N, C-alpha and C positions, 0 to 999 in steps of 0.2 A: 504494500500500500504506500503510494507516494504521498509526501506532504506537499500542500500547496498554500499559497498566501492569497487571500481574497481581499480586495480593496474596493470601496465604493467611491466612484468618481463624483465630481461636482455636478454633473448632469444626471446623477442617480444611477448610472450604469455600473455594472460590476466588471472588474478585471481580475484575472487569475494568473498567478505566476507559479510555474513548476520549476523549482530550483535545479533538480537533477537533470532536466532537459534544457535548462536556460530558455524556457518557453514562456512567453507572456502574451495574453490575448484577451479580448473582450468576451464576456459571457453572452452568447447568442440566445440561449434558452436555459431555463431552470424549471424543473418539473413542478415544484411547490414553492411559491413566492408570496405567501400570505402572512398576516400577522400571527396566526395560530398554527401554521405549519410551513416549514422552510427546508429546502434541500431536495434530494432525489437526483434524477439524471440531469447532469449539467453538460451542455454542449458549447464549446468555444467556437469563435467565428471561423477558425480553420478546420472545423469538423471533429476535433478531438473530443471524445466523450468520456466523462468521468462521473462517478456516483458519490454523492454525499449522503450519509445516513440521515433520513429526515429528522428534524428537530421540532420541538413545540413552538419555538419562536426564532426569528432571525438573530444571528450573533451580532456582537458589536464589532464593527469594522475599524481597522484592518484586523484580520484573524488568520491564524495558521491552523490548518486542520488536515487530517488524514482523509484521503479519498481512495476509492478503488476505480479500476478501469471499467468503463462500461457505458 
């Protein structure tokens, strides 16, 4: 499971940085992005798909978390 760093940009969009691959990109889609459920399948704008275990609330950004491929 790789670690990623997620940041919220000034326009409200999310960016994801994968240190091991030196890859950074905008989050194109996130399966759950509500106040009471956040996470799931995340797709970056280059097509990279990752999975964040769904949480009960969005984290406080920036945040480092473990994800799985998918």
